[in-house]
C-alpha positions as CSV (number, residue, x, y, z in Angstrom):
1,M,131.2,207.2,131.2
2,E,129.3,204.2,129.9
3,G,126.0,205.9,130.7
4,G,127.1,208.9,128.7
5,L,127.8,206.7,125.7
6,S,124.5,205.0,126.0
7,A,122.7,208.3,126.4
8,T,124.4,209.6,123.2
9,E,123.3,206.5,121.3
10,D,119.8,206.8,122.6
11,R,119.6,210.5,121.8
12,L,121.0,210.0,118.2
13,R,118.7,207.1,117.6
14,D,115.7,209.1,118.9
15,L,116.6,212.0,116.6
16,M,117.0,209.7,113.6
17,V,113.7,207.9,114.2
18,R,111.9,211.3,114.6
19,G,113.6,212.5,111.5
20,L,112.5,209.4,109.6
21,A,109.0,210.1,110.7
22,G,109.1,213.6,109.2
23,D,110.5,215.8,111.9
24,G,112.9,218.0,109.9
25,A,114.4,219.7,112.9
26,A,115.2,216.4,114.6
27,Y,116.8,215.1,111.4
28,H,118.9,218.2,111.1
29,A,120.0,217.9,114.7
30,C,120.8,214.2,114.1
31,L,123.0,214.9,111.1
32,K,124.8,217.8,112.9
33,E,125.6,215.5,115.9
34,L,126.6,212.7,113.6
35,S,129.0,215.0,111.7
36,A,130.9,215.8,114.9
37,H,130.8,212.1,115.9
38,L,132.1,211.1,112.5
39,R,134.8,213.7,112.4
40,A,136.3,212.2,115.6
41,F,135.8,208.7,114.4
42,L,137.5,209.3,111.1
43,R,140.3,211.5,112.5
44,R,141.5,208.5,114.5
45,R,141.6,206.4,111.4
46,L,143.0,209.0,109.0
47,A,145.8,210.4,111.1
48,R,148.1,210.4,108.1
49,L,145.5,211.9,105.8
50,P,144.0,214.7,107.8
51,D,143.0,216.7,104.7
52,D,140.6,213.9,103.7
53,V,138.6,213.8,107.0
54,E,136.1,216.5,106.1
55,D,135.5,215.1,102.6
56,L,134.9,211.6,104.1
57,V,132.6,213.0,106.8
58,Q,130.5,214.7,104.0
59,E,130.5,211.5,101.8
60,T,129.4,209.5,104.8
61,L,126.6,211.9,105.8
62,L,125.4,211.8,102.2
63,A,125.4,208.0,102.2
64,V,123.5,208.0,105.6
65,H,120.9,210.3,104.1
66,N,120.6,208.3,100.9
67,Q,120.4,205.0,102.8
68,R,118.3,206.2,105.8
69,H,115.4,204.1,104.6
70,T,117.5,201.0,105.4
71,Y,118.1,201.9,109.0
72,E,116.2,199.6,111.4
73,S,115.2,201.7,114.4
74,D,115.6,198.8,116.9
75,Q,119.3,198.6,116.0
76,P,122.1,200.9,117.3
77,L,122.4,203.9,115.1
78,T,126.1,204.5,115.6
79,A,127.0,200.9,114.6
80,W,125.1,201.4,111.4
81,V,126.7,204.8,110.7
82,H,130.2,203.4,111.5
83,A,129.7,200.6,109.0
84,I,128.8,203.2,106.3
85,A,131.8,205.3,107.3
86,R,134.1,202.2,107.1
87,Y,132.9,201.5,103.6
88,K,133.6,205.1,102.6
89,L,137.0,204.9,104.2
90,V,137.8,201.7,102.3
91,D,136.6,203.4,99.0
92,L,138.9,206.3,99.7
93,L,141.9,204.0,100.4
94,R,141.1,202.0,97.3
95,R,141.0,205.2,95.2
96,R,144.3,206.3,96.6
97,S,146.0,202.9,96.1
98,G,144.3,202.5,92.7
99,R,146.1,205.6,91.4
100,E,149.4,204.0,92.3
101,A,148.3,200.6,91.0
102,L,147.8,202.1,87.6
103,H,151.5,202.0,87.2
104,D,151.9,198.4,88.2
105,P,152.2,195.8,85.4
106,L,149.4,193.3,85.2
107,D,150.4,189.8,86.0
108,E,148.6,186.6,85.0
109,E,149.0,185.5,88.7
110,L,146.0,187.8,89.5
111,A,143.7,185.1,88.2
112,V,144.4,183.2,91.4
113,F,142.5,185.8,93.3
114,A,139.3,185.4,91.2
115,S,138.5,182.0,92.8
116,S,139.3,183.3,96.3
117,D,136.5,185.9,96.0
118,A,133.9,183.1,95.6
119,D,135.5,181.2,98.5
120,A,135.4,184.3,100.7
121,A,131.7,184.9,99.9
122,D,130.9,181.3,100.8
123,A,132.9,181.7,104.1
124,R,131.0,184.9,104.9
125,R,127.7,183.2,104.4
126,D,128.8,180.2,106.6
127,V,130.0,182.5,109.4
128,A,126.7,184.6,109.2
129,K,124.7,181.3,109.6
130,L,126.7,180.3,112.6
131,L,126.5,183.8,114.1
132,E,122.7,183.7,113.8
133,R,122.7,180.7,116.2
134,L,124.5,182.6,118.9
135,P,122.6,184.5,121.6
136,E,122.6,188.3,121.0
137,R,125.0,188.9,124.0
138,Q,127.6,186.9,122.1
139,R,126.7,187.7,118.5
140,L,126.7,191.5,118.8
141,P,130.1,191.8,120.4
142,I,131.6,189.5,117.8
143,Q,129.9,191.3,114.9
144,Y,130.9,194.8,116.1
145,M,134.5,194.0,117.2
146,K,135.6,191.1,115.0
147,L,133.7,191.8,111.8
148,E,133.2,195.6,111.9
149,G,136.4,196.4,113.6
150,L,135.0,198.5,116.5
151,S,136.9,199.0,119.7
152,V,135.6,197.5,123.0
153,I,134.3,201.0,123.9
154,E,132.6,201.5,120.6
155,A,131.1,197.9,120.7
156,A,129.8,198.6,124.2
157,R,128.2,201.8,123.0
158,A,126.7,200.2,120.0
159,S,125.3,197.2,121.8
160,G,124.2,198.9,125.0
161,M,126.4,196.4,126.9
162,S,129.2,197.1,129.4
163,E,132.7,196.9,128.2
164,S,133.4,193.8,130.3
165,A,130.2,192.2,129.0
166,V,131.4,192.9,125.5
167,K,134.8,191.2,126.2
168,V,133.1,188.2,127.8
169,G,130.6,188.0,124.9
170,V,133.4,187.9,122.4
171,H,135.3,185.2,124.3
172,R,132.3,183.0,124.9
173,G,130.9,183.6,121.4
174,L,134.2,182.6,119.7
175,K,134.4,179.6,121.9
176,A,130.8,178.6,121.0
177,L,131.6,179.2,117.3
178,A,134.6,177.0,117.4
179,A,132.5,174.2,119.1
180,M,129.9,174.6,116.4
181,M,132.5,174.4,113.6
182,R,134.1,171.3,115.2
183,G,130.6,169.7,115.3
184,A,129.9,170.5,111.6
185,K,133.0,168.5,110.4
């Protein structure tokens, strides 16, 4: 099965790269395959909102098209597309909760959260710097599973690693990060 996932990743990446180079048929085929892939990906995450799946697939494909110039061909395509899909999913959930939130009274306690945004941004930068110091076989599994929320299977597909290598990479990488953080104090 792993070989099939890697083959799918390789095929999609090849279609995207050819599409970016001007091959319209390859780009069309890439978007068509991605739409089926995204539909399955989003159905699992929107089980309670099945009517929104198709809209979200289209929004994601549009974002992929609009941001295609940012895709780096040496990186896994599905991980890049999943990240875009997650942002679109978060936007959808915010819009839905935002409607309900319009009826909530505003509290002055919300000011507490303003400072935590800056702290969170600082923490993200610090984590990114530490992650850069890890070897790729540890960094990628942590990035895909812990930061992007991919499953072991999805992380394996995105990284081109076996599922067991992904699990080992996460374990060893987190251990290495903890050691780095202890050393920084």
